[in-house]
C-alpha positions as CSV (number, residue, x, y, z in Angstrom):
1,M,0.0,0.1,-0.2
2,A,1.1,3.2,-1.0
3,K,2.4,5.8,1.6
4,E,0.7,8.9,2.3
5,K,2.4,11.6,1.0
6,T,2.2,14.6,3.6
7,V,3.2,18.1,3.8
8,Y,3.7,20.8,6.3
9,T,0.6,24.4,6.7
10,C,1.2,27.5,8.7
11,T,-1.5,27.7,11.3
12,E,-0.7,31.7,10.4
13,C,-1.0,31.8,6.8
14,G,-1.8,28.6,5.3
15,G,1.0,28.6,2.8
16,T,2.5,25.1,2.5
17,S,5.7,23.4,2.5
18,P,6.9,19.8,1.5
19,K,9.4,19.7,4.6
20,W,9.4,21.7,8.1
21,L,10.8,24.5,8.8
22,G,10.7,26.6,11.8
23,K,9.5,29.1,9.6
24,C,6.9,29.6,7.2
25,P,8.8,30.5,4.1
26,H,5.2,32.3,3.5
27,C,4.8,35.1,6.2
28,N,7.8,34.6,7.8
29,A,6.1,32.7,11.2
30,W,8.5,30.9,13.6
31,N,7.1,27.3,14.8
32,T,3.7,27.5,13.0
33,L,4.3,24.5,10.7
34,E,2.0,21.6,11.4
35,E,2.3,18.0,9.1
36,T,-0.7,17.1,7.4
37,V,-1.7,14.8,5.2
38,A,-1.8,16.0,1.0
39,E,-4.7,16.0,-0.6
40,S,-4.9,14.4,-4.1
41,A,-4.8,16.4,-7.1
42,G,-8.5,16.6,-8.4
43,R,-9.7,17.8,-11.9
44,H,-8.4,21.0,-12.2
45,R,-11.1,24.1,-11.9
46,F,-9.9,26.3,-15.0
47,Q,-10.0,23.8,-17.7
48,A,-12.9,26.6,-19.6
49,L,-12.9,29.9,-19.3
50,A,-16.3,31.2,-17.8
51,K,-17.8,34.1,-19.7
52,S,-17.0,37.8,-17.6
53,A,-19.4,38.5,-15.6
54,P,-21.5,42.3,-15.5
55,V,-19.8,45.3,-14.3
56,T,-21.7,47.6,-12.6
57,T,-21.1,51.8,-11.7
58,L,-20.0,52.0,-8.2
59,A,-22.9,55.2,-8.8
60,E,-25.7,52.8,-9.6
61,I,-25.4,50.7,-7.5
62,D,-29.0,51.8,-4.6
63,A,-26.7,52.1,-1.4
64,V,-29.7,51.1,1.0
65,D,-29.8,50.9,5.1
66,I,-29.0,47.7,6.2
67,A,-31.3,45.8,8.2
68,R,-30.4,43.8,11.5
69,T,-32.3,41.9,13.5
70,P,-31.9,42.7,17.2
71,T,-30.9,39.7,19.6
72,G,-32.6,40.7,22.9
73,I,-29.6,41.2,24.5
74,D,-28.5,45.2,24.7
75,E,-25.1,44.3,25.4
76,L,-24.4,42.2,22.7
77,D,-26.7,44.3,19.6
78,R,-23.9,47.3,21.1
79,V,-20.8,45.5,19.8
80,L,-23.0,43.5,16.9
81,G,-23.2,47.1,15.6
82,G,-27.3,47.0,16.4
83,G,-28.0,43.6,15.3
84,L,-27.6,40.5,12.8
85,V,-27.7,40.7,9.8
86,P,-29.3,38.7,7.1
87,G,-26.2,36.9,5.2
88,G,-23.6,37.8,7.9
89,V,-20.9,35.8,9.2
90,V,-19.6,36.5,13.4
91,L,-17.0,34.6,14.1
92,I,-16.4,35.0,19.0
93,G,-13.8,33.4,20.4
94,G,-12.7,33.0,23.5
95,D,-10.8,30.8,26.2
96,P,-12.8,28.1,27.8
97,G,-16.0,28.4,30.0
98,I,-16.4,32.1,29.4
99,G,-19.5,31.8,28.8
100,K,-19.6,32.0,24.8
101,S,-21.9,29.1,24.5
102,T,-24.7,30.2,26.7
103,L,-24.6,33.8,25.7
104,L,-25.4,32.3,22.4
105,L,-27.7,30.0,23.9
106,Q,-29.7,33.3,25.4
107,A,-29.8,34.7,22.4
108,L,-31.0,32.0,20.3
109,D,-33.7,31.4,22.4
110,A,-34.9,35.7,22.5
111,L,-34.4,35.3,18.7
112,S,-36.0,31.8,17.9
113,Q,-39.9,33.0,19.8
114,Q,-39.7,35.4,16.2
115,M,-37.9,32.7,13.5
116,K,-36.1,29.7,13.4
117,A,-33.0,29.7,15.5
118,L,-30.5,25.9,14.7
119,Y,-28.1,26.0,17.4
120,V,-25.2,23.1,15.6
121,T,-23.4,21.9,18.2
122,G,-20.1,19.6,18.2
123,E,-18.9,18.7,20.8
124,E,-21.7,17.7,23.3
125,S,-24.9,16.1,22.6
126,G,-28.7,17.9,22.7
127,A,-29.0,16.6,26.2
128,Q,-26.4,18.4,27.6
129,V,-27.3,21.2,25.7
130,A,-31.3,20.4,27.2
131,L,-29.3,20.5,30.7
132,R,-27.6,23.7,30.4
133,A,-31.2,25.5,29.0
134,R,-32.8,24.3,31.8
135,R,-30.0,25.4,34.2
136,L,-30.7,29.1,32.5
137,G,-34.4,28.9,33.1
138,L,-34.7,27.9,29.5
139,D,-37.7,25.8,29.4
140,G,-39.9,26.3,27.0
141,S,-37.6,26.9,24.5
142,R,-38.1,26.8,20.4
143,V,-34.3,26.9,19.1
144,R,-34.0,23.4,17.3
145,V,-30.6,21.0,18.0
146,Q,-28.7,19.6,15.8
147,A,-25.4,17.0,17.4
148,E,-23.4,17.1,14.0
149,I,-20.0,17.8,13.0
150,Q,-20.0,16.7,9.4
151,L,-20.3,19.6,7.1
152,E,-22.1,18.1,4.0
153,K,-24.8,17.5,6.3
154,I,-24.7,21.0,8.2
155,L,-25.1,22.4,4.9
156,A,-28.1,19.9,4.4
157,T,-30.2,20.3,7.4
158,V,-29.2,24.4,7.5
159,E,-31.4,23.9,3.8
160,A,-33.9,21.9,5.1
161,E,-34.7,23.6,8.2
162,Q,-34.6,27.1,6.0
163,P,-33.2,29.0,9.7
164,A,-33.3,32.8,10.2
165,I,-29.4,32.1,12.6
166,A,-27.3,29.1,12.7
167,V,-24.5,29.0,15.8
168,I,-21.8,26.4,14.6
169,D,-20.3,25.1,17.9
170,S,-17.7,24.9,17.3
171,I,-16.0,25.2,13.5
172,Q,-12.7,23.8,14.9
173,T,-14.5,20.6,15.4
174,V,-16.1,20.4,12.2
175,Y,-15.0,18.3,9.0
176,S,-15.1,17.7,5.6
177,E,-15.4,14.4,3.5
178,Q,-13.9,15.9,1.1
179,L,-10.8,15.8,3.0
180,T,-8.8,13.8,5.0
181,S,-7.0,15.8,7.1
182,A,-8.6,16.0,10.7
183,P,-10.9,17.8,12.1
184,G,-9.3,21.3,13.5
185,S,-6.6,21.2,11.0
186,V,-5.7,24.2,8.9
187,A,-7.0,22.5,5.3
188,Q,-10.4,21.8,7.4
189,V,-11.1,25.1,9.3
190,R,-10.4,27.2,5.8
191,E,-12.6,24.5,4.2
192,C,-15.5,24.2,6.4
193,S,-15.6,28.1,6.8
194,A,-15.2,28.7,3.8
195,Q,-18.0,26.8,2.8
196,L,-20.9,27.9,5.8
197,T,-19.9,31.4,5.1
198,R,-20.9,30.6,1.4
199,T,-24.4,29.4,2.3
200,A,-24.6,31.7,4.2
201,K,-24.7,34.2,1.3
202,A,-26.3,32.2,-1.0
203,T,-29.3,31.5,1.6
204,G,-29.6,34.5,3.7
205,T,-29.4,32.3,6.7
206,S,-27.5,34.8,9.6
207,M,-24.8,32.8,10.8
208,V,-22.2,32.2,14.1
209,L,-19.9,30.1,14.1
210,V,-17.9,29.5,18.3
211,G,-14.1,29.5,17.2
212,H,-11.4,28.1,20.4
213,V,-8.1,29.8,21.1
214,T,-4.3,29.3,21.8
215,K,-3.4,29.8,25.1
216,E,-1.5,33.1,23.5
217,G,-5.3,33.8,23.3
218,A,-5.4,34.0,19.4
219,L,-8.2,32.6,17.4
220,A,-7.1,29.2,16.8
221,G,-6.5,27.9,13.2
222,P,-5.7,29.3,10.2
223,R,-5.7,33.9,10.0
224,V,-7.4,33.3,7.2
225,L,-10.7,32.6,8.6
226,E,-10.7,36.3,10.2
227,H,-10.5,37.3,6.6
228,I,-13.4,35.0,6.0
229,V,-16.2,36.1,8.4
230,D,-17.7,39.8,8.4
231,T,-17.1,40.6,11.8
232,V,-15.0,38.6,14.9
233,L,-16.0,39.9,17.8
234,Y,-13.4,38.2,21.0
235,F,-15.3,37.1,25.1
236,E,-12.6,38.3,27.6
237,G,-12.3,38.4,31.3
238,D,-11.0,36.0,33.8
239,T,-13.0,32.7,34.5
240,H,-12.7,33.4,38.3
241,S,-14.7,37.0,37.6
242,A,-18.1,37.7,37.8
243,F,-17.8,40.0,35.2
244,R,-16.7,39.5,30.9
245,L,-16.4,41.9,28.1
246,V,-17.2,41.1,24.7
247,R,-15.0,43.5,22.0
248,A,-14.8,44.0,18.9
249,F,-12.2,44.0,16.8
250,K,-13.5,43.7,13.1
251,N,-17.1,44.7,11.6
252,R,-18.1,45.2,8.5
253,F,-21.2,46.4,8.9
254,G,-20.3,48.4,12.1
255,A,-18.0,49.7,14.7
256,V,-14.5,47.8,16.1
257,N,-13.4,48.4,19.5
258,E,-17.4,48.6,20.9
259,I,-17.2,46.8,24.3
260,G,-20.3,45.2,25.6
261,V,-19.8,44.3,29.6
262,F,-22.1,41.3,30.8
263,A,-21.6,39.6,34.3
264,M,-21.8,35.8,35.3
265,T,-25.5,34.8,37.2
266,E,-27.1,31.3,37.9
267,R,-29.5,32.6,35.4
268,G,-26.8,33.3,32.9
269,L,-25.2,35.9,31.3
270,K,-27.1,39.5,32.1
271,G,-26.0,42.6,30.4
272,V,-24.9,45.5,32.4
273,A,-26.4,48.8,31.3
274,N,-23.5,51.0,33.6
275,P,-19.9,49.4,33.3
276,S,-18.2,52.2,34.8
277,A,-19.6,51.1,38.1
278,I,-17.9,48.2,37.9
279,F,-14.0,49.7,37.4
280,L,-14.7,51.8,40.3
281,S,-13.4,50.9,43.3
282,T,-15.3,51.9,46.6
283,H,-13.4,53.7,49.3
284,G,-15.3,55.5,52.1
285,E,-12.9,58.0,51.7
286,P,-9.6,58.9,49.5
287,V,-6.2,57.8,48.9
288,P,-3.2,58.2,47.7
289,G,-2.7,56.7,44.6
290,S,-5.9,56.9,42.9
291,C,-6.7,58.5,39.8
292,V,-10.8,58.2,37.6
293,L,-9.7,58.9,34.2
294,V,-12.9,58.7,31.8
295,T,-11.3,56.6,29.0
296,L,-13.4,55.7,25.3
297,E,-14.3,52.4,24.3
298,G,-16.0,52.4,21.2
299,T,-18.4,54.9,21.2
300,R,-19.1,54.7,25.3
301,P,-17.2,57.0,27.8
302,M,-16.6,54.9,30.5
303,L,-14.6,55.9,34.6
304,V,-12.5,53.4,35.0
305,E,-10.3,53.7,38.6
306,V,-6.3,53.8,37.6
307,Q,-4.4,52.2,41.1
308,A,-0.3,53.6,41.6
309,L,1.5,52.4,44.4
310,V,5.4,53.7,45.0
311,D,7.9,51.9,47.1
312,S,11.3,52.6,48.1
313,S,13.3,49.5,45.6
314,P,14.9,46.8,48.0
315,I,16.8,46.1,44.8
316,P,19.8,48.0,42.2
317,S,17.0,47.8,39.8
318,P,13.5,48.3,40.7
319,R,10.2,47.0,39.7
320,R,8.1,48.5,37.5
321,L,5.1,46.5,36.6
322,S,1.6,47.5,35.0
323,V,-2.0,45.2,35.1
324,G,-4.3,46.5,32.1
325,L,-2.0,49.4,30.5
326,E,1.3,49.3,28.1
327,Q,3.9,49.1,30.1
328,N,6.7,50.3,27.9
329,R,4.4,53.7,28.7
330,L,5.0,53.7,32.1
331,A,8.8,53.6,32.0
332,M,7.8,56.7,29.3
333,L,5.4,58.6,31.8
334,L,8.4,58.1,34.4
335,A,11.1,59.9,32.5
336,V,8.9,62.5,31.0
337,M,8.0,63.3,34.9
338,H,11.4,63.6,36.3
339,R,12.4,65.3,33.2
340,H,9.8,67.5,33.0
341,A,8.5,68.0,36.7
342,G,11.2,66.9,39.0
343,I,9.4,64.3,40.6
344,A,12.5,61.4,41.1
345,C,11.0,57.5,41.2
346,Y,14.5,55.2,40.1
347,D,15.3,54.2,43.2
348,Q,11.0,53.0,43.7
349,D,9.1,50.5,42.5
350,V,6.5,51.9,40.7
351,F,3.1,49.1,40.2
352,V,0.2,50.4,38.0
353,N,-3.4,48.2,38.0
354,A,-6.7,49.0,36.1
355,V,-8.9,49.0,38.6
356,G,-11.8,45.6,37.4
357,G,-9.8,43.6,34.9
358,V,-10.1,46.1,31.9
359,R,-7.5,46.4,29.1
360,I,-6.6,50.6,28.6
361,S,-4.7,50.6,25.3
362,E,-5.4,54.3,24.4
363,P,-3.3,57.2,25.3
364,A,-5.7,60.0,27.2
365,A,-4.7,57.6,30.3
366,D,-1.4,59.0,30.7
367,L,-2.9,61.4,32.4
368,A,-4.3,59.7,34.9
369,V,-1.4,57.4,35.6
370,M,1.0,60.6,36.2
371,L,-1.3,62.2,38.8
372,A,-1.8,58.6,40.6
373,I,1.6,57.7,41.0
374,Q,3.0,61.4,41.8
375,S,-0.4,61.6,44.5
376,S,0.9,58.0,46.0
377,L,4.7,59.0,46.0
378,R,3.4,62.0,48.1
379,G,0.9,60.3,49.8
380,R,-1.8,62.3,49.8
381,P,-5.0,61.3,48.3
382,L,-6.5,63.4,44.9
383,P,-9.2,65.6,46.0
384,R,-12.9,63.3,46.2
385,G,-14.7,63.6,43.2
386,F,-11.4,64.6,40.7
387,L,-11.3,62.9,37.7
388,T,-9.0,63.9,33.9
389,F,-8.3,62.3,30.8
390,G,-5.6,63.4,28.4
391,E,-1.8,62.3,26.1
392,V,1.4,62.9,27.9
393,G,4.5,63.9,24.8
394,L,7.8,63.4,25.2
395,A,8.5,67.4,25.7
396,G,5.7,67.6,28.6
397,E,3.0,69.2,26.6
398,I,-0.5,67.3,27.4
399,R,-2.2,66.4,23.7
400,P,-6.0,66.4,23.0
401,A,-8.0,63.1,23.2
402,P,-11.1,62.3,21.4
403,R,-14.3,63.2,22.1
404,G,-13.6,65.0,25.2
405,Q,-17.2,67.0,25.3
406,E,-18.9,63.3,25.8
407,R,-16.3,62.0,28.4
408,L,-16.6,64.9,30.2
409,K,-20.5,64.3,30.7
410,E,-20.4,61.1,31.6
411,A,-18.5,62.4,34.0
412,A,-20.8,65.1,35.4
413,K,-24.0,62.9,35.3
414,L,-22.4,60.4,37.6
415,G,-21.4,62.6,40.1
416,F,-18.2,63.5,39.8
417,S,-16.7,67.8,40.6
418,V,-13.4,68.3,39.7
419,A,-11.0,67.3,36.3
420,V,-7.8,68.2,34.3
421,V,-8.5,67.9,31.2
422,P,-6.0,69.6,28.1
423,K,-6.6,73.4,27.5
424,A,-7.7,72.4,24.1
425,N,-10.5,69.5,25.8
426,A,-11.5,72.7,27.7
427,P,-15.3,73.2,26.6
428,K,-17.0,76.7,25.7
429,K,-19.7,75.9,28.1
430,P,-19.8,75.2,31.3
431,V,-20.6,72.0,31.9
432,E,-23.3,71.9,35.9
433,G,-21.6,70.4,38.0
434,L,-18.3,70.1,37.4
435,T,-15.1,72.3,38.1
436,I,-13.0,72.1,34.7
437,H,-9.2,73.0,34.8
438,A,-7.5,73.6,31.3
439,V,-4.0,72.4,31.4
440,E,-1.9,72.4,28.7
441,R,1.8,71.3,30.6
442,V,3.1,68.5,32.8
443,E,4.3,70.9,36.1
444,Q,0.7,72.1,35.9
445,A,-1.4,69.8,36.3
446,I,0.5,67.9,39.0
447,D,1.4,72.3,40.4
448,L,-2.8,72.3,40.1
449,V,-3.1,69.3,42.2
450,R,-1.2,69.4,44.4
451,G,-2.9,72.6,45.4
452,L,-6.3,71.2,45.5
């Protein structure tokens, strides 16, 4: 019997190599080549040239608004851009046990009250899905369930049932008989996702694919998987915490970097209407090293508490540790403080944390981090009801943050009374209940805070 021919396929880009290499020759990624069975060469696809398809001028195409179907879960609709789009394909990934299947089952139950919904599970039996539904209080659910992992049977079911929405849980368990590789391999994930996407576009069924993640936190499978689908959502959060974040990284039908906040309860995931309450600590009295920041997550202003602890270091090389903030940016801010404000921390350990497990990537957090550090170093708390935002430059200037007016209005709505903001973000009209101090330089901001 002839030995099966094998090739090495890159898990990042899907490129192939006849032998194993440390670095992929196509995308230059290291240690991504995996051994797979080579597919037999079939009939050549391009034996005859196809006739040209009609071409339309862009100005002649009617640009109509896309109809959306709300899922019944407000926080999920926010991340999706208003709801599910007919024929759209959504890929949602996250750590095991984070709540992906729970959230989708809740959304399907709400949608099944007005349209046909199909749940295809490849990791659990129908009885296990029913048990979870009972636990979530979905006793009279009308969701159609199929326990299947063969792609051809799934496509036949979609054609027969004609659901308005179908969930595939998960794409890594699905396999096609046209390929000889194992489920979860690069070839299988790429081919199955392409076939499901093609079916969604042809039938108008909204398709949701659940994806596994690697230990680094990226979606497992080839990178082309994220290019095929219309929307990519990531489930974030610590499994030991009650709160979960759903973040959009790609959305062809809406804004990216939107965030949805959920709380895990006995009855499943519940949307959090006021996420600022999660990320603000409840101190009885103001404490040193604490500063409130107004950050922007997509279109939503959110208040987050930034905490800093500065302590004398027992070692020659003091530690610089940040949780939820970029560590290299912390080192830069310490250098700016030393050079332009005369505050030296070269013999101090500096620890910075964003409360609630949120990750802040925007540079508007610079000023809050800096003021929290100087508050901890002096041992004096910032005033009650104090907040700030603004980007700090290497020359010591304070740059404006986008959509400053919305940030200030959100802070005033939550009862904050004192704000230090970049001069360019100072409102032309006063904000009721909020005293605003506009600053241009780092030293000016620190001197102002010392006098409050």
